[in-house]
C-alpha positions, 0 to 999 in steps of 0.5 A, a space after each residue: 500500500 502506498 502511504 502519504 503522510 500529512 503532518 497536522 493534528 488539525 482534523 478540520 484542516 486535514 479534511 479541507 486538503 484531503 481530496 487535493 492530497 489524493 489528486 497530487 501525482 507524488 514522486 517517490 519520497 516527494 514532499 510538498 506544502 499545501 495550505 501550510 501543511 507538509 505532505 510527504 509521499 512515504 513510499 510503500 508500507 506492508 499490511 502488517 504495519 497498518 494492522 500493528 498501528 490499528 491495535 494501538 490505543 492512541 491511533 484513530 482509524 478511518 476507512 473510505 470504503 468506496 476507495 478501500 483507503 485507510 487513514 490513521 491519525 496519531 500524534 501530529 500526523 495523518 497517514 493515508 494508505 492507498 491500495 496499489 490499484 488506486 495509485 494515479 499513473 501520470 
């Protein structure tokens, strides 16, 4: 799964830029600033990382069922996990 890290703890701000983040054609390990928030393409993440993080009590888990996207929030970061078939090819 591809991981995009959004460095904010502000859920409202994250929600405001979420769709824009999904539509950016990131290069490997590319970092951008969107509305003052650092967003980074964090590469591929194994499924067991997501399962391990979901088990932690301080991690909020959100699911976008229509796109099979998982979002984890912990500390000052949101991690968006996108299945390979959802990756945009440019």
